[in-house]
C-alpha positions as CSV (number, residue, x, y, z in Angstrom):
1,X,81.2,53.6,119.1
2,X,79.5,55.7,121.8
3,X,82.2,56.8,124.2
4,X,85.9,57.4,123.9
5,X,88.1,58.3,126.8
6,X,91.6,59.7,126.4
7,X,93.5,59.0,129.6
8,X,96.6,61.1,130.1
9,X,98.5,63.2,132.6
10,X,101.9,63.5,134.3
11,X,104.1,60.4,134.5
12,X,103.7,58.8,137.9
13,X,100.2,60.2,138.4
14,X,98.4,56.8,137.9
15,X,97.6,56.5,134.2
16,X,98.2,52.7,134.2
17,X,96.0,52.3,137.4
18,X,93.2,54.4,135.8
19,X,93.3,52.3,132.7
20,X,93.1,49.1,134.8
21,X,90.1,50.6,136.6
22,X,88.4,51.4,133.3
23,X,89.1,48.0,131.9
24,X,87.3,46.5,135.0
25,X,84.4,48.8,134.2
26,X,84.1,47.3,130.7
27,X,86.2,49.7,128.6
28,X,88.4,48.3,125.8
29,X,91.8,49.8,126.7
30,X,94.8,50.7,124.4
31,X,97.9,52.3,125.9
32,X,101.0,54.0,124.6
33,X,100.2,54.5,120.9
34,X,101.4,57.5,119.0
35,X,98.8,60.2,118.9
36,X,98.9,60.5,115.1
37,X,97.8,56.9,114.8
38,X,94.8,57.1,117.1
39,X,92.2,58.3,114.5
40,X,93.1,55.5,112.1
41,X,93.0,52.8,114.8
42,X,89.7,54.1,116.3
43,X,88.2,54.2,112.8
44,X,89.2,50.6,112.2
45,X,87.8,49.5,115.6
46,X,84.6,51.3,114.9
47,X,84.1,49.5,111.5
48,X,85.1,46.0,112.6
49,X,84.0,45.8,116.3
50,X,80.8,46.7,118.1
51,X,82.6,48.6,120.9
52,X,80.6,50.8,123.2
53,X,83.4,52.1,125.4
54,X,87.0,52.7,124.4
55,X,89.9,54.1,126.6
56,X,93.1,55.4,125.0
57,X,96.2,55.9,127.1
58,X,98.3,58.9,125.9
59,X,101.5,60.2,127.4
60,X,104.5,62.4,126.8
61,X,106.3,59.7,124.8
62,X,104.3,60.9,121.8
63,X,106.2,63.3,119.6
64,X,106.2,67.0,120.3
65,X,104.5,67.6,116.9
66,X,101.8,65.1,117.7
67,X,101.1,66.7,121.1
68,X,101.0,70.2,119.6
69,X,98.4,68.9,117.0
70,X,96.2,67.3,119.7
71,X,93.2,69.5,118.8
72,X,93.2,68.0,115.3
73,X,93.4,64.4,116.7
74,X,90.6,65.3,119.2
75,X,88.3,66.5,116.4
76,X,88.9,63.4,114.3
77,X,88.0,61.2,117.2
78,X,84.8,63.1,117.7
79,X,83.5,61.6,114.4
80,X,83.3,58.2,116.2
81,X,81.6,59.1,119.5
82,X,81.6,61.3,122.5
83,X,85.2,62.1,123.5
84,X,86.3,63.0,127.0
85,X,89.9,63.7,128.2
86,X,90.8,62.5,131.7
87,X,93.9,64.4,132.9
88,X,95.7,63.0,136.0
89,X,97.9,65.4,138.0
90,X,100.0,65.1,141.1
91,X,101.9,67.5,143.2
92,X,105.6,67.8,142.2
93,X,107.0,66.6,145.5
94,X,104.8,63.6,145.5
95,X,105.9,62.7,142.0
96,X,109.5,63.0,143.1
97,X,108.8,60.7,146.0
98,X,107.1,58.1,143.8
99,X,109.9,58.0,141.3
100,X,112.5,57.8,144.0
101,X,110.6,54.9,145.6
102,X,110.1,53.0,142.3
103,X,113.6,53.7,141.1
104,X,112.2,54.0,137.6
105,X,113.4,56.7,135.3
106,X,111.1,59.5,134.1
107,X,110.3,59.2,130.4
108,X,112.1,62.5,129.8
109,X,115.2,61.6,131.8
110,X,117.5,61.6,128.7
111,X,116.4,65.2,127.8
112,X,116.6,66.8,131.2
113,X,119.3,67.2,133.9
114,X,117.1,66.6,136.9
115,X,113.8,64.9,137.9
116,X,112.2,68.2,138.7
117,X,113.2,69.6,135.3
118,X,111.6,66.5,133.7
119,X,108.4,67.2,135.6
120,X,108.2,70.8,134.5
121,X,109.1,70.0,130.9
122,X,106.4,67.3,130.8
123,X,103.7,69.8,132.1
124,X,104.6,72.1,129.2
125,X,104.5,69.4,126.6
126,X,101.1,68.1,127.8
127,X,99.5,71.5,128.0
128,X,97.6,71.2,124.6
129,X,96.1,68.0,125.9
130,X,95.4,69.4,129.4
131,X,93.5,72.3,127.9
132,X,91.0,69.8,126.4
133,X,90.5,68.0,129.7
134,X,86.9,67.4,130.7
135,X,87.8,65.4,133.8
136,X,90.7,66.5,136.1
137,X,91.8,64.2,138.9
138,X,94.4,65.0,141.5
139,X,95.9,61.7,142.6
140,X,98.4,63.1,145.2
141,X,96.7,61.5,148.1
142,X,94.5,58.9,146.4
143,X,94.8,55.1,146.6
144,X,93.7,52.9,143.7
145,X,90.4,52.5,145.6
146,X,90.0,56.3,145.8
147,X,90.8,56.6,142.1
148,X,88.1,54.1,141.2
149,X,85.6,55.9,143.3
150,X,86.5,59.2,141.7
151,X,86.3,57.8,138.2
152,X,82.9,56.3,138.9
153,X,81.6,59.6,140.1
154,X,83.0,61.8,137.4
155,X,82.1,59.5,134.5
156,X,78.5,59.2,135.5
157,X,76.5,59.9,132.3
158,X,73.1,60.5,133.8
159,X,71.5,64.0,133.6
160,X,71.8,64.4,137.4
161,X,74.6,66.5,138.9
162,X,76.8,64.6,141.3
163,X,78.1,66.7,144.1
164,X,81.4,65.5,145.6
165,X,82.0,66.9,149.1
166,X,85.6,66.5,150.1
167,X,87.3,67.3,153.4
168,X,91.0,67.9,153.4
169,X,93.9,69.2,155.5
170,X,95.8,72.3,154.3
171,X,99.0,70.8,155.8
172,X,98.7,68.0,153.2
173,X,98.1,70.4,150.3
174,X,95.0,71.8,148.5
175,X,93.3,69.3,146.2
176,X,94.2,70.1,142.6
177,X,90.8,68.8,141.3
178,X,88.6,71.0,143.4
179,X,86.0,73.2,141.7
180,X,85.5,75.3,144.8
181,X,87.6,75.4,148.0
182,X,86.3,76.7,151.4
183,X,88.7,77.4,154.3
184,X,87.3,76.7,157.8
185,X,90.6,77.1,159.7
186,X,89.3,80.2,161.4
187,X,86.8,78.1,163.4
188,X,87.7,76.8,166.9
189,X,89.9,73.8,166.7
190,X,88.8,70.6,168.6
191,X,92.4,69.4,168.3
192,X,93.3,71.6,171.3
193,X,90.7,69.8,173.5
194,X,92.4,66.6,174.7
195,X,89.0,64.9,175.1
196,X,88.3,65.6,171.4
197,X,91.7,65.3,169.8
198,X,91.5,61.6,168.8
199,X,87.9,61.9,167.6
200,X,86.9,63.2,164.1
201,X,84.2,65.5,162.8
202,X,81.9,62.5,162.4
203,X,81.8,62.0,166.2
204,X,79.0,63.5,168.2
205,X,81.2,65.3,170.8
206,X,83.1,67.1,168.1
207,X,79.8,68.0,166.3
208,X,78.3,69.3,169.5
209,X,81.5,71.4,170.2
210,X,81.4,73.1,166.8
211,X,77.6,73.4,166.6
212,X,77.7,75.5,169.7
213,X,80.0,78.0,168.0
214,X,78.4,81.0,166.2
215,X,81.1,81.3,163.6
216,X,80.8,77.6,162.7
217,X,77.0,78.0,162.3
218,X,77.4,81.2,160.2
219,X,80.1,79.6,158.0
220,X,77.9,76.5,157.4
221,X,74.9,78.8,156.5
222,X,77.0,80.8,154.0
223,X,78.4,77.7,152.3
224,X,74.9,76.0,152.2
225,X,73.3,79.1,150.8
226,X,76.0,79.4,148.1
227,X,75.4,75.8,147.1
228,X,71.7,76.0,147.3
229,X,71.7,79.0,144.9
230,X,74.3,77.9,142.4
231,X,74.1,74.1,142.2
232,X,70.8,74.3,140.1
233,X,72.7,76.7,137.7
234,X,75.6,74.3,137.4
235,X,73.2,71.5,136.8
236,X,71.5,73.3,133.9
237,X,74.9,73.8,132.4
238,X,75.1,70.0,131.7
239,X,77.8,69.4,134.3
240,X,78.0,65.9,135.5
241,X,79.9,66.6,138.7
242,X,81.0,69.4,141.0
243,X,83.8,68.9,143.6
244,X,83.4,71.1,146.7
245,X,86.5,70.9,148.9
246,X,86.5,72.1,152.5
247,X,89.8,72.4,154.4
248,X,91.0,72.8,157.9
249,X,94.5,72.4,159.2
250,X,94.7,68.6,159.5
251,X,91.5,67.5,157.8
252,X,90.1,65.6,160.8
253,X,87.7,67.8,162.7
254,X,86.4,71.1,161.3
255,X,86.3,70.2,157.6
256,X,84.9,66.8,158.3
257,X,82.2,68.3,160.5
258,X,81.3,70.8,157.7
259,X,81.2,68.1,155.0
260,X,79.0,65.9,157.1
261,X,76.6,68.7,158.0
262,X,76.3,69.8,154.3
263,X,75.7,66.2,153.2
264,X,72.7,65.8,155.5
265,X,71.3,69.1,154.2
266,X,71.8,68.5,150.5
267,X,71.3,64.7,150.1
268,X,67.5,65.0,149.7
269,X,67.9,67.0,146.5
270,X,71.3,66.1,145.1
271,X,73.3,63.0,144.6
272,X,76.2,63.3,147.1
273,X,79.5,61.6,147.2
274,X,81.8,61.9,150.2
275,X,85.5,61.8,150.4
276,X,87.4,62.4,153.6
277,X,90.9,62.7,152.1
278,X,92.9,62.6,155.2
279,X,91.1,59.7,157.0
280,X,94.3,57.7,156.9
281,X,96.0,60.4,159.0
282,X,93.4,60.5,161.7
283,X,94.6,59.7,165.2
């Protein structure tokens, strides 16, 4: 067996959806088995099947003792291939909204007095697993399509570094899976120009408006020089991806403009993936 993925994270963050995506990508998927049984099952599969890719769903329904001993399970699994832990996380309020909409109980409902208490307790129980995570994905504002795109980017096994440039709006929350966050809210806001309000940072009038501003040009140069200097260092460190998030207030004008400008400057040297997180909110 060459590759083993452990898919875990907070209940309601999309573990089932992630496993479905991985199954579509050719992974043999097993969900909701006790952690303590995983090494034995993987060993049996390794002996009797010619599996190249295996994905294992793990959640808080494993016993507390098993979760605390995750390091031991992880090390046993490494005997059978390369092991990565995909940890899915979502902002608390979004989890509460999802559970309320689905009307399904949280797995820890019987142990806690409120949904929020369940969420906090689950974070604590999953901490030993989260500390081993090699891929962190914030699903707060992601559709299944966005999740598939993110998984494809972050599971790339080539030697090249994939740079994910993400625009977002601070009013919708900071992305939890960002490696670096740059704030461009200090730049002049096209939102206050009625001729530009319904456009985005991908439209030429907005780009012309911001490119004429000295602060916008200096901010772009500072971010570009930072990435130009450090991306080669990150690449030598055998990282497969780097998520650079750039935020403005709504995620429609300034951050989108900056991401688009950086993509054009970096794409000749680096493999670039673009995600405009708030596109569904654009006017």
